[in-house]
C-alpha beads as a LAMMPS data file, in Angstrom:
LAMMPS data file: protein, C-alpha beads

224 atoms
223 bonds

1 atom types
1 bond types

-500.0 500.0 xlo xhi
-500.0 500.0 ylo yhi
-500.0 500.0 zlo zhi

Masses

1 110.0

Atoms # bond

1 1 1 -335.617 -216.796 -432.446
2 1 1 -332.068 -216.689 -431.644
3 1 1 -329.951 -219.213 -429.785
4 1 1 -329.277 -219.529 -426.106
5 1 1 -327.709 -222.209 -423.686
6 1 1 -330.111 -224.985 -423.895
7 1 1 -332.065 -226.088 -420.727
8 1 1 -330.889 -229.573 -421.201
9 1 1 -328.227 -231.198 -423.400
10 1 1 -330.352 -232.280 -426.322
11 1 1 -329.414 -233.698 -429.796
12 1 1 -331.341 -232.074 -432.605
13 1 1 -331.729 -233.950 -436.000
14 1 1 -332.014 -231.983 -439.131
15 1 1 -335.535 -231.059 -439.730
16 1 1 -336.554 -230.680 -436.060
17 1 1 -337.101 -227.442 -434.355
18 1 1 -334.035 -226.530 -431.991
19 1 1 -334.458 -225.042 -428.523
20 1 1 -334.452 -221.398 -428.777
21 1 1 -335.411 -218.262 -426.593
22 1 1 -339.105 -219.319 -426.410
23 1 1 -338.045 -222.784 -425.083
24 1 1 -335.806 -221.095 -422.428
25 1 1 -338.697 -218.677 -421.327
26 1 1 -341.104 -221.681 -421.203
27 1 1 -338.541 -223.517 -419.020
28 1 1 -338.360 -220.710 -416.651
29 1 1 -342.050 -220.418 -416.218
30 1 1 -342.199 -224.315 -415.598
31 1 1 -339.534 -223.883 -412.796
32 1 1 -341.869 -221.812 -410.915
33 1 1 -344.601 -224.262 -410.934
34 1 1 -344.819 -226.733 -407.824
35 1 1 -344.668 -230.190 -409.287
36 1 1 -345.120 -233.147 -407.073
37 1 1 -343.244 -236.398 -407.984
38 1 1 -345.523 -238.531 -410.448
39 1 1 -347.635 -235.377 -411.498
40 1 1 -349.035 -235.807 -415.106
41 1 1 -347.419 -233.254 -417.354
42 1 1 -348.007 -232.920 -421.126
43 1 1 -345.452 -231.273 -423.519
44 1 1 -347.602 -230.749 -426.826
45 1 1 -345.398 -230.005 -429.816
46 1 1 -342.323 -231.390 -428.085
47 1 1 -339.869 -230.885 -430.930
48 1 1 -336.592 -232.609 -429.869
49 1 1 -338.138 -233.232 -426.273
50 1 1 -336.106 -230.488 -424.461
51 1 1 -339.056 -229.279 -422.052
52 1 1 -340.325 -232.738 -421.662
53 1 1 -336.774 -233.716 -420.242
54 1 1 -336.894 -230.620 -417.970
55 1 1 -340.396 -231.706 -416.452
56 1 1 -339.129 -235.378 -416.316
57 1 1 -335.941 -234.545 -414.295
58 1 1 -338.239 -232.823 -411.606
59 1 1 -339.832 -236.324 -411.169
60 1 1 -343.098 -235.515 -413.323
61 1 1 -344.977 -238.289 -415.177
62 1 1 -344.338 -236.768 -418.560
63 1 1 -346.272 -237.469 -421.995
64 1 1 -344.848 -235.582 -424.924
65 1 1 -346.503 -235.212 -428.363
66 1 1 -345.428 -234.081 -431.840
67 1 1 -346.855 -234.445 -435.462
68 1 1 -343.432 -234.818 -436.982
69 1 1 -342.024 -238.377 -437.273
70 1 1 -338.440 -236.872 -436.892
71 1 1 -339.254 -234.959 -433.778
72 1 1 -340.617 -238.038 -432.159
73 1 1 -337.453 -240.150 -433.140
74 1 1 -335.270 -237.376 -431.818
75 1 1 -337.325 -236.832 -428.556
76 1 1 -337.239 -240.613 -427.839
77 1 1 -333.495 -240.757 -428.510
78 1 1 -332.980 -237.848 -425.994
79 1 1 -335.017 -239.323 -423.404
80 1 1 -333.093 -242.664 -423.797
81 1 1 -329.913 -240.840 -423.458
82 1 1 -330.820 -239.022 -420.419
83 1 1 -332.348 -242.169 -419.095
84 1 1 -335.508 -240.502 -418.393
85 1 1 -339.102 -242.297 -418.744
86 1 1 -340.837 -240.063 -421.002
87 1 1 -343.884 -241.235 -422.837
88 1 1 -343.510 -239.872 -426.313
89 1 1 -346.439 -240.233 -429.084
90 1 1 -346.753 -239.055 -432.713
91 1 1 -350.110 -237.288 -433.453
92 1 1 -351.956 -234.055 -433.930
93 1 1 -351.917 -232.027 -430.634
94 1 1 -354.285 -233.571 -428.095
95 1 1 -355.382 -236.560 -430.478
96 1 1 -352.992 -238.959 -428.679
97 1 1 -354.007 -238.250 -425.217
98 1 1 -357.548 -238.180 -425.483
99 1 1 -359.443 -239.110 -422.106
100 1 1 -356.327 -238.040 -419.941
101 1 1 -356.058 -235.067 -417.798
102 1 1 -352.965 -233.235 -416.545
103 1 1 -351.513 -231.152 -413.761
104 1 1 -349.467 -228.974 -416.253
105 1 1 -349.694 -228.620 -420.126
106 1 1 -346.783 -226.948 -421.880
107 1 1 -347.218 -225.541 -425.349
108 1 1 -344.650 -223.985 -427.751
109 1 1 -346.529 -224.078 -430.908
110 1 1 -346.033 -222.518 -434.258
111 1 1 -347.003 -218.922 -434.125
112 1 1 -345.025 -216.998 -436.810
113 1 1 -347.401 -215.046 -439.264
114 1 1 -346.909 -216.470 -442.789
115 1 1 -347.621 -214.818 -446.154
116 1 1 -348.462 -218.102 -447.801
117 1 1 -351.330 -219.116 -445.546
118 1 1 -353.132 -220.857 -448.424
119 1 1 -350.280 -223.524 -448.473
120 1 1 -350.063 -225.822 -445.324
121 1 1 -346.778 -225.603 -443.821
122 1 1 -344.250 -228.318 -444.759
123 1 1 -340.994 -229.816 -443.483
124 1 1 -339.205 -227.554 -440.809
125 1 1 -341.602 -224.699 -441.374
126 1 1 -344.325 -226.599 -439.749
127 1 1 -342.422 -225.689 -436.425
128 1 1 -343.038 -221.871 -436.955
129 1 1 -345.546 -221.188 -439.682
130 1 1 -349.089 -220.586 -438.397
131 1 1 -351.061 -218.759 -440.853
132 1 1 -351.545 -215.159 -441.655
133 1 1 -352.346 -214.044 -438.063
134 1 1 -350.074 -216.694 -436.282
135 1 1 -352.974 -218.370 -434.614
136 1 1 -353.545 -221.507 -436.889
137 1 1 -352.494 -223.716 -434.009
138 1 1 -352.827 -221.380 -430.993
139 1 1 -356.503 -221.271 -431.277
140 1 1 -356.878 -225.040 -431.346
141 1 1 -354.914 -225.242 -428.203
142 1 1 -356.990 -222.504 -426.471
143 1 1 -360.048 -224.383 -427.505
144 1 1 -358.873 -227.925 -426.654
145 1 1 -356.461 -227.752 -423.699
146 1 1 -358.712 -226.478 -420.890
147 1 1 -360.709 -229.788 -420.889
148 1 1 -357.664 -231.810 -420.339
149 1 1 -356.493 -229.888 -417.176
150 1 1 -357.319 -231.301 -413.736
151 1 1 -358.532 -229.211 -411.083
152 1 1 -355.980 -226.795 -410.165
153 1 1 -353.946 -227.769 -413.336
154 1 1 -351.911 -224.949 -415.276
155 1 1 -351.497 -224.410 -419.038
156 1 1 -348.453 -222.628 -420.017
157 1 1 -348.189 -221.253 -423.353
158 1 1 -345.272 -219.363 -425.226
159 1 1 -345.751 -217.270 -428.283
160 1 1 -344.986 -213.844 -430.065
161 1 1 -346.679 -210.654 -429.317
162 1 1 -347.173 -210.607 -433.144
163 1 1 -349.750 -213.511 -432.713
164 1 1 -352.129 -211.634 -430.424
165 1 1 -351.642 -212.268 -426.661
166 1 1 -355.012 -210.666 -425.948
167 1 1 -356.899 -213.151 -428.036
168 1 1 -355.184 -215.956 -426.370
169 1 1 -356.290 -214.362 -422.855
170 1 1 -359.824 -213.827 -424.162
171 1 1 -360.296 -217.533 -425.373
172 1 1 -358.650 -219.153 -422.341
173 1 1 -360.879 -216.745 -419.959
174 1 1 -364.062 -217.626 -421.890
175 1 1 -363.109 -221.288 -421.157
176 1 1 -363.262 -220.615 -417.483
177 1 1 -359.469 -220.446 -416.787
178 1 1 -357.770 -217.597 -414.794
179 1 1 -355.180 -216.326 -417.385
180 1 1 -352.577 -213.801 -417.582
181 1 1 -349.261 -212.894 -419.288
182 1 1 -346.552 -213.822 -416.594
183 1 1 -343.243 -213.409 -418.650
184 1 1 -342.079 -211.071 -421.422
185 1 1 -338.811 -210.974 -423.420
186 1 1 -337.646 -208.981 -426.316
187 1 1 -335.284 -210.853 -428.517
188 1 1 -333.347 -210.008 -431.781
189 1 1 -335.104 -211.263 -435.115
190 1 1 -334.033 -214.645 -436.280
191 1 1 -333.965 -215.535 -439.884
192 1 1 -337.557 -216.232 -440.231
193 1 1 -338.682 -212.877 -439.173
194 1 1 -335.681 -211.227 -440.887
195 1 1 -336.955 -212.577 -444.053
196 1 1 -340.416 -211.407 -443.520
197 1 1 -339.981 -207.815 -442.318
198 1 1 -341.294 -206.254 -445.358
199 1 1 -344.435 -208.352 -445.294
200 1 1 -344.979 -207.964 -441.687
201 1 1 -344.621 -204.176 -441.981
202 1 1 -347.010 -203.863 -444.933
203 1 1 -349.593 -205.737 -442.560
204 1 1 -348.954 -203.254 -439.827
205 1 1 -347.469 -205.938 -437.420
206 1 1 -344.180 -204.192 -437.279
207 1 1 -343.249 -200.490 -437.357
208 1 1 -339.997 -199.505 -439.644
209 1 1 -338.155 -199.011 -436.406
210 1 1 -338.693 -202.453 -435.050
211 1 1 -335.898 -204.798 -435.061
212 1 1 -336.861 -207.191 -432.156
213 1 1 -339.713 -209.510 -431.481
214 1 1 -341.391 -209.596 -428.086
215 1 1 -342.126 -213.164 -426.790
216 1 1 -344.646 -213.890 -423.914
217 1 1 -345.699 -216.689 -421.686
218 1 1 -349.180 -216.967 -420.751
219 1 1 -350.259 -218.893 -417.737
220 1 1 -353.708 -220.290 -417.393
221 1 1 -355.086 -222.124 -414.344
222 1 1 -358.381 -224.230 -413.845
223 1 1 -360.129 -223.480 -410.717
224 1 1 -359.936 -226.096 -407.979

Bonds

1 1 1 2
2 1 2 3
3 1 3 4
4 1 4 5
5 1 5 6
6 1 6 7
7 1 7 8
8 1 8 9
9 1 9 10
10 1 10 11
11 1 11 12
12 1 12 13
13 1 13 14
14 1 14 15
15 1 15 16
16 1 16 17
17 1 17 18
18 1 18 19
19 1 19 20
20 1 20 21
21 1 21 22
22 1 22 23
23 1 23 24
24 1 24 25
25 1 25 26
26 1 26 27
27 1 27 28
28 1 28 29
29 1 29 30
30 1 30 31
31 1 31 32
32 1 32 33
33 1 33 34
34 1 34 35
35 1 35 36
36 1 36 37
37 1 37 38
38 1 38 39
39 1 39 40
40 1 40 41
41 1 41 42
42 1 42 43
43 1 43 44
44 1 44 45
45 1 45 46
46 1 46 47
47 1 47 48
48 1 48 49
49 1 49 50
50 1 50 51
51 1 51 52
52 1 52 53
53 1 53 54
54 1 54 55
55 1 55 56
56 1 56 57
57 1 57 58
58 1 58 59
59 1 59 60
60 1 60 61
61 1 61 62
62 1 62 63
63 1 63 64
64 1 64 65
65 1 65 66
66 1 66 67
67 1 67 68
68 1 68 69
69 1 69 70
70 1 70 71
71 1 71 72
72 1 72 73
73 1 73 74
74 1 74 75
75 1 75 76
76 1 76 77
77 1 77 78
78 1 78 79
79 1 79 80
80 1 80 81
81 1 81 82
82 1 82 83
83 1 83 84
84 1 84 85
85 1 85 86
86 1 86 87
87 1 87 88
88 1 88 89
89 1 89 90
90 1 90 91
91 1 91 92
92 1 92 93
93 1 93 94
94 1 94 95
95 1 95 96
96 1 96 97
97 1 97 98
98 1 98 99
99 1 99 100
100 1 100 101
101 1 101 102
102 1 102 103
103 1 103 104
104 1 104 105
105 1 105 106
106 1 106 107
107 1 107 108
108 1 108 109
109 1 109 110
110 1 110 111
111 1 111 112
112 1 112 113
113 1 113 114
114 1 114 115
115 1 115 116
116 1 116 117
117 1 117 118
118 1 118 119
119 1 119 120
120 1 120 121
121 1 121 122
122 1 122 123
123 1 123 124
124 1 124 125
125 1 125 126
126 1 126 127
127 1 127 128
128 1 128 129
129 1 129 130
130 1 130 131
131 1 131 132
132 1 132 133
133 1 133 134
134 1 134 135
135 1 135 136
136 1 136 137
137 1 137 138
138 1 138 139
139 1 139 140
140 1 140 141
141 1 141 142
142 1 142 143
143 1 143 144
144 1 144 145
145 1 145 146
146 1 146 147
147 1 147 148
148 1 148 149
149 1 149 150
150 1 150 151
151 1 151 152
152 1 152 153
153 1 153 154
154 1 154 155
155 1 155 156
156 1 156 157
157 1 157 158
158 1 158 159
159 1 159 160
160 1 160 161
161 1 161 162
162 1 162 163
163 1 163 164
164 1 164 165
165 1 165 166
166 1 166 167
167 1 167 168
168 1 168 169
169 1 169 170
170 1 170 171
171 1 171 172
172 1 172 173
173 1 173 174
174 1 174 175
175 1 175 176
176 1 176 177
177 1 177 178
178 1 178 179
179 1 179 180
180 1 180 181
181 1 181 182
182 1 182 183
183 1 183 184
184 1 184 185
185 1 185 186
186 1 186 187
187 1 187 188
188 1 188 189
189 1 189 190
190 1 190 191
191 1 191 192
192 1 192 193
193 1 193 194
194 1 194 195
195 1 195 196
196 1 196 197
197 1 197 198
198 1 198 199
199 1 199 200
200 1 200 201
201 1 201 202
202 1 202 203
203 1 203 204
204 1 204 205
205 1 205 206
206 1 206 207
207 1 207 208
208 1 208 209
209 1 209 210
210 1 210 211
211 1 211 212
212 1 212 213
213 1 213 214
214 1 214 215
215 1 215 216
216 1 216 217
217 1 217 218
218 1 218 219
219 1 219 220
220 1 220 221
221 1 221 222
222 1 222 223
223 1 223 224
């Protein structure tokens, strides 16, 4: 996870996940989706709201959700500064949007394998720590998101290849979605992975020669 030119000018308060390569990759994937004006879009785990603003600039009707109070305040401020009508709610994943459906769901969840899996992530680490297999939140998204898609709706998820893209594809396909990896990008290790290289190598997730992480975007579509 390294820095890159942000897809929108967004303020990032301390303790809130800043847009990085994974955000950029998901924004690129979103740019290829046809969005009619007023199309309902959900950005789950919005962080500072960068992706929500990208969708809102295209005229979508955007709802953004995050479990972090600081993230919600940051996203609301960024939407206000951009003068974009984004509905921002605090809550755990899809809880705040029960009963609604969407044309597009965006998800950049925590996905970094964490050695201290018995302890729940706290503070900033909630934005990246995701249990020993990196799937603490991914599996819940794969389970619950399909029911929130309208016919023809699309789920776009970005995560690390360390977190089992094949498992993501399997779960989404078993839910009746047409799913495939549509984007890949290798990036230099950020500070979190650099600090965990030894542990990841012990677990067989990295080789001794690996110095880069592969990110993937998975696109899953509900049949019409």
